[in-house]
Every structure is written in C-alpha cells, then in structure tokens.
N, C-alpha and C positions, 0 to 999 in steps of 0.2 A: 793564026794558029789559034789554038785556045785560051783564053786568059785563066791567069793561074790566081787565086788570092789566098795568101797563107795569112790566117789570124791568129792569133796568139796574147792570151791575157797575162800569160807567163812564158815570156818571148823564149824561142831556142838561141842558144849561146853562141856567139862570135864565130866560132869554129864551124857550129850547121848553119849560120846561116850562111856562110860562104860556098859550102858545098852543094848547097837546095840550088843558090845560084846558079852557079856552076853547070849543076844538069837541065836545071832551065832552058839555061842559056847556049848549051850546048843542042838543046832540042828544038830553039828556036822559040819558046813558049813565053809572052812575055806574063809576068809578073806584076802583084803589086803585096801590097805588106801592112797590116796593121796588129801591130804589138804595144802592150800593157796598156788595153783601153779597158775601160771603168763602164762604158754605158754601151750594154745590148742594141740601139739604136747606134752606135756604130758600126759595128758588126754588117748590120740588117740594110744602111748603106754602102758600104764597103762589097756587101756580096752582088749588089742589084746586077751588076756587067760579067761576074765571074760564070766560067764552066768547071771551073774546078776548083775544090776546097779543102786547104789542109788546115787542119787545127793540132790541139792536144789536149788541157782539158776542156776545150771551152764547150758550151752549152749549143745546141746545135737540134732546135725544135721546129713547129709548124709554122714558128715566126720566121726563122729564120730560113725554111726553103720555101716560101712564100713572097719573101725580098727576094728571090733569087730566081726570077723565071728561065734563066740559060743554062740552070748550075745542071750539070749531069754526074758529078761523081765529088765525094766526100773520104777525104781519106781522115782518121785518126790517129796522127804517127804516137803508137801505145798501142799495149794491148786490148787495156777495158776501154769500151764502145759504151758504155750506157749514158754517156753523155750524147747521144745522139738518139733521138727517134727516130725507131728504125721504121714504125709505119708509114711516119709522114716522108719519111723518106722514100719511101713504094710507093705511095700514092702520087706523089711529086716526078716519078720517073728517076729519081736521083738515087746511085750506088752507093751502097754507102761500105767500106771498108777500114780495117784497122792493119796494123802491121807487128804480125806477132812475132815471140822472137827475138826484136831486135835490142829489147831492155830487159832481158831475162835473165843476162849475170846480172848486169847492177842489181835488181831487185833481191836474188837470191844473196849477193854479197853482205846483203842488208839484213836481211833476214837471219844469216846467221852470225853477223855484230851483233843483234839484236838479241840473240840467243846469249853471244857469251856477256855481253852487258847484265842480262838481268840472272845468270848464273852466277857471277861472278859480285852481286848485289849491288849492282849502278855503281861498281868499282867504288864503295863506302868506307874500304879502309880495312875490313873486316873478311874471316874466311868464306871463299864462296864452294862452287863445286867447279869439277870439271867436265866437259861434256863427252870428254872418250870413256866409253863401255858403258851411255846411254843410249836408249829406245827414241828414236825420231819419226814420228809418224806423219806422211805428206795425204793432204786431204785434195787428191787432184793430181794428177801426173803429166803438165803440160809443160812447155819449155824451162819455166820457173823451176818447179820442180824437180826438175832432173841436171838442174846446176847446182843447187842445194845439193841435193842428194850425190853427184860427186863429192862436193865439199863437203860434206859433214863425214863421208866415207874415210876419206883425206884425214878427217881429225880422227879417227876411229870409230866414229858411232855406228849402233846398228840403224839399217834405214827400212822403215817399209812403208807400203803407199796404197791407197784405196783409191780405185777410179773406175766408176762403173760402164765409163765408156774405153776401155782400155782391157787387153787381154793381159792374162799374170805375163805371159812369155816376153810382152814388151817390157816390164816391169824386172823380170829375172834379167836381161840381156845388160840391163842398167847395175847388177846388184843389189835389188832394192827387192822383197818381201813383199808379194800383194799380200794384201787380208782384204775379204772378200765379203764385209758385211761394213757399213756405216759406222754399226757399233765399235765392232772392235778397233777402230782409230782410239776412241775415247778410253778404251779401258788398257790400250798397250801402250802409248805415248808416254814418255817420260817430256817430251816435247812435244807439242802437234802444233803445224806448220798449214796454215791454210792457203789453199791455193784454187780455188772456186768461183766464177762470176757472180755478180747480183743480180740474179734471175727471179721471175716470177715463185719457181720452185725454190730456190738455194734462199731468200731474203727468209731472216729470222729460224733459218733451218739448223744453228745449230746451238738449241735450246736447250731448258732442263732437264728432257729425259734421256740428250747426250752429253751434259758437261756431267750432270750425277755420278755417272760413270768413271772420271778421270781419277787420277791418283792426286794424292793429294798434296804432292811437292809438281803435279804439273807446271810446266810453262805453256802455254797458250801462245804461240803469234800470228799475228793478220797482218799480212800485206797482201790481203786483196780487195773486201768492200768493207765498211764497218756494219751496212744494210744486211750480210748473211747474220751477224752476230742478234740473238736473242738478250739485248741488254738488262732484262732483268735478271732471266736466269744465270747471267754475268754474273753482278751481283750478290745472287743468291749463290753459285761459287765461290766468290770469295768470305764471303760468310760463314760457308760452310766448311769451308776448307781453307785450313789458316795458314798454308804455304804454297798456296795455287797464288801463280801469278799470269798475268794479262800483259802484252806490249802489240802493242801494234802503228801500223805506217798510217795512221787517221786518226784524229782526233774522236772518240767514241761521245755519244751524244751524254753517255750518264758521266763526261771527266769530271764533273765539281764535285761530285759524291766520292770517285775511284782519288783525287788529291784530295780529298780532307780524310778517308776512310782507311786507305790502303796505299799512300803515298810511297812505299816501300818496296809493294809488290805489282807496281802496275808503270807502265810508260805506253807515253805515244808521241811521235814526230810534232814539230811545232806543223808542219805541213806536209803534205804524199810526198817522202821523199825517195820511193822505191826506182825510179824512173833518173834521179839528177843528180847523172854524172857527165861528165863532159862526151865520154865515148857513145852513151847509151844517147845522148840526145841527138851527135850525129848520124848513128846507126837508124833511130828511128825518122827523123825528117830526110834523109836521104832515100831510104826506102819508101815513103812517103812520096816524094817526088818521082822515083822511077816508077813506082804504082801507078801513077797519073800518066806518066808517058806510058807506062806499058796497054793502059785502059783507051787512050785514043789509037796508040800505032797500031796496035796487033789485036784490040777487042778484048785483054786478056781483064778477067774477072773473080782471077786466082782467089783473091783473098775478101772476095764480098761475105756480109753478112746482116743482110737482109736481103 
C-alpha cells in the first residue's frame, strides 16, 4: 500500500492526528509523521520513500520534489496552496491538491471578530461603533466569503460582493448584492474583506488607485495573503485618511512603521490564525487523508490545483 508522510512544522492538533491515523489505518496505508521540524533537510530525508504527502503551511519546492522520487500526490490541508511550487510538482508528475472549504468557517469567524475588535477601538474603553447598518464588501466570493456573508447579514450588515469568476445570481441567492467593477469594492464598503489568492495577477493589486477610493473611516480586513497588498499604498492610505484602519491575519512587512505611526488603527495576528481552531484542524486533516485514499483507490483528482 502507498506510504504516506504527514509533515507539519505546525503540528496538527491531537484530535486531528488521531482521526487522520484512523482514516489511513482503515485503508491499510502505512504512515510516518514529521512534526515540529526546523531544518528543511529533515523533510527531504523523510519524504525519500513517500508516495503521498500531507502538509500544512510547509514549503514544498523543487528540492522537496527532487528528494521524493516515489511521490505521486501532495495535499495541502487548507485552502491556500502558494507554499507548493506547482510548476515543480507538474515537472515531477506529482498531483498537488488543497482541501477547499474545510477551514472556511474558522476564517470567517476570525474576520468577523477582527471587524468587531477594530470597530470597538481594540477594546480601549472608549466609545466605538456597531457593525449593524454598515456596508461590508467581500472581494472574492468563495467558501470563506460566503460564511462571512451569512454572519454579517445576521448582525444586520448590508453585504456586497465582487468576484469576476462568478455570476451575480450566485451572490443574489446568498442575500448579497453583486458589484460589477473592482473599483466599486473600494468606494462602497465601510468594511472591505479580502478573499483572493496570492497569484501573479493579484500580488500588490490592492494599490493606491484602489485604496484612494476608500471611505475615510473604512476598515480593511485581510484574512487572505499579505502579498496582495501594495504596502506603499497602504501607508499612503493611513497618512491621507485619518480614520482608515487595517487589520490582518498575517504580519505586514511594514509592521514596524504601522506600530510606530498608527498603533490604534492597525492590528495583525502574531501568526496566521485563520485556520487555527480544533474543528478546522480536524476537518482539513481528515479531508486530506480521504483525498489521498480516493486518489489511489479511484483515481480521483477533484481538488487538483496544478
């Protein structure tokens, strides 16, 4: 049976480990576990005889694929997969997958929590504002955005979305008003929540031409990737719009400047926290295991990303 390596610098929670093991044990797949490793060479050694690999935020590049001559599939337990070199995976005839939707509720809850945190002045004891009656615009309307839309509607927000790859009807069914130009996102929202991947097209795409359009009191929420933000434009937005605020699930490169100049108007989590719940941990890990089994047993490539 295929040998599976589960390699995680940030280990799965104990409950997730137990359930992942149960999935593979039931299928008769031998496993090895590499947890909390610090040196990429440890991963290179561990993957040498693996036919399948599960990772979290671990980097899988050309060196990893070169060290894994038997590897057939790598699954990122989570939605984002920019930590996998897709071109290298294809060159080595390895199928790369993610597990879309498994972390979505956790990320959406974090986005809502960060919106409340900033609206209430980071709980500084002073008067803040409420989310009810405000306009939330979702840039991208995938799994996370749809969960967040339901939550925001539940607290009385008016929700809009822009996604160039989806029809307006899909958004309307979710109770969301569709926007038709990317510029409309930034001119409409009291809150703007980013749900786009970091690709060649989107990196630094949140630039000054867009940020110049935001309302002076806009709160920009980023649970996506820091790379989508043009940080020079972000700093200009802080300087030009005295009530503009930014909250992120990843530390920006300009964090030192934000901490010095705008400590009350910016916040970022100590490390990426969107998927850091026990439930999401289990969901993504089990989904990764099941996708590997389905790939070997049925040739299922449903979630292939390369």
